[in-house]
C-alpha positions in Angstrom: 92.9 87.7 102.4 96.4 88.7 101.3 98.2 86.4 98.9 101.8 86.9 97.8 104.1 85.1 95.3 107.2 85.2 97.5 109.4 82.6 99.0 106.8 81.1 101.3 107.2 80.1 105.0 108.8 76.9 106.0 106.4 74.4 107.6 108.3 74.4 110.9 107.9 78.2 111.2 104.2 78.4 110.5 103.1 77.7 114.1 105.4 80.5 115.3 104.6 83.4 112.8 102.1 85.1 115.2 104.4 84.7 118.3 105.9 87.9 119.7 109.6 88.4 118.8 109.7 85.5 116.3 111.4 86.7 113.1 113.6 85.3 110.4 114.7 88.8 109.3 118.1 90.0 110.4 116.7 93.5 111.1 113.2 92.4 112.2 111.7 92.8 115.7 109.1 90.0 115.3 106.2 92.1 116.5 104.2 92.9 113.3 102.1 89.8 113.0 101.7 89.5 116.7 100.3 93.0 116.8 98.0 92.3 113.8 96.7 89.1 115.6 96.0 91.1 118.8 94.0 93.8 116.8 92.0 91.2 114.8 91.2 89.2 118.0 90.2 92.3 119.9 87.5 92.8 117.2 86.2 89.2 117.6 88.0 87.9 114.6 90.8 85.5 113.8 93.8 85.4 111.4 95.4 82.3 109.9 98.2 81.6 107.5 98.7 79.0 104.8 102.0 78.7 103.0 103.8 76.6 100.5 107.5 77.0 101.0 109.2 78.3 97.9 106.0 79.4 96.3 103.5 81.7 98.2 101.8 82.6 101.4 98.2 83.5 102.1 97.0 85.4 105.3 93.3 85.3 105.9 91.4 87.5 108.3 87.9 86.8 109.4 85.9 89.4 111.3 82.3 89.1 112.6 79.6 90.9 110.8 78.8 94.2 112.3 75.3 94.8 113.7 73.7 98.2 113.4 72.5 99.7 116.7 69.4 101.9 116.6 70.2 105.2 118.3 67.8 106.2 121.1 66.6 109.8 120.8 
């Protein structure tokens, strides 16, 4: 998980933060979190966000446990 002590994300924007091209930054492209979600999901995981507007935001990534494969000689 990553936790910041910034401005937080407004409740109405939380459902949109992982959407492609959604941004609140004047110079942003809105692709960063969309790309992160794609990578996490491609590895069988999920990412979620929890935020308190005006206080902080937490992003949590859960990935499945890796299994070791025995090499065949």
